[in-house]
N, C-alpha and C positions, 0 to 999 in steps of 0.2 A: 571364513572360507579357508581351507588347508593350504591350497596354493598359495594364497597371499600369505599368509602365516610364514611358509616356508620362503617365501621371498624377503619378507622382512628378517628373518633369522639371517640373511646371507647364504641361501641354497644356491647352488650352480647350477644354472637352468641351461648351460651350455654342455653339460654331461648330464642328463637326468638319469636315475637310477631306476631300472626295469621293476615294476611291482607287481603283485597279482593282479591288482585291480586293472592295469594296462595290459598284461597278457590276457587275461578274459576278456577284455574289451577287444583286443585285435581277435581272438578265437572267434568272439561272437560274431563280429564283422565280417571275418572270412566266412563262416558257415550261412550267414543270410545271404552275401553274395552268390555262394555255390546254390543255395535254395532259389535264390531270384533266377539264376542261369538256367536251372534245371525246369522251372516253372516255364520260361520262356520259350526254351527248347520244346518242351510238350505242347506248348500252344500252338507253336510254329508247326509242328508235325501234323498236329490235329488240323490244323488249317489247310496245310498242303493236301492232306487225305481227303478232307472235305471237299476241296476244289477240283480233286480228280485231276485231269490233265488242263485244267484251264492255267495252271503256273507253268507247266511246260511250255504251252503255246504263247504265253508273255514273254520267257525267257528266249525261246526261239525268235520271236518277232524282235525284240531287244538285239539280239546277236545279227540279225539280218539288217537292221536299222544301222547299226552303230560298229558292227564286227563283233570279234569274241572277245573284246578287252572289258565288255560291261560285266 
C-alpha cells in the first residue's frame, strides 16, 4: 500500500501534499453531491405537482396547529 510506504519512509502526515488523485476525488465528490441534490429537487418538485393542492393543505393545517414557526 502506497500510504503505508510513505509512513514507513517518514512522510509528514500533519501536512499532506495535495496530489492530482486527491483533487480529482474532491471534484468527483462535489459533482456527485450536486447531482444528488438536483435529483432530490426534481423528485420533490414532481411530487408537489402530482399532489396538487394537498401539500398546501398540509402546510396550512400545520400552520394552524403549531403557528408559523413550522
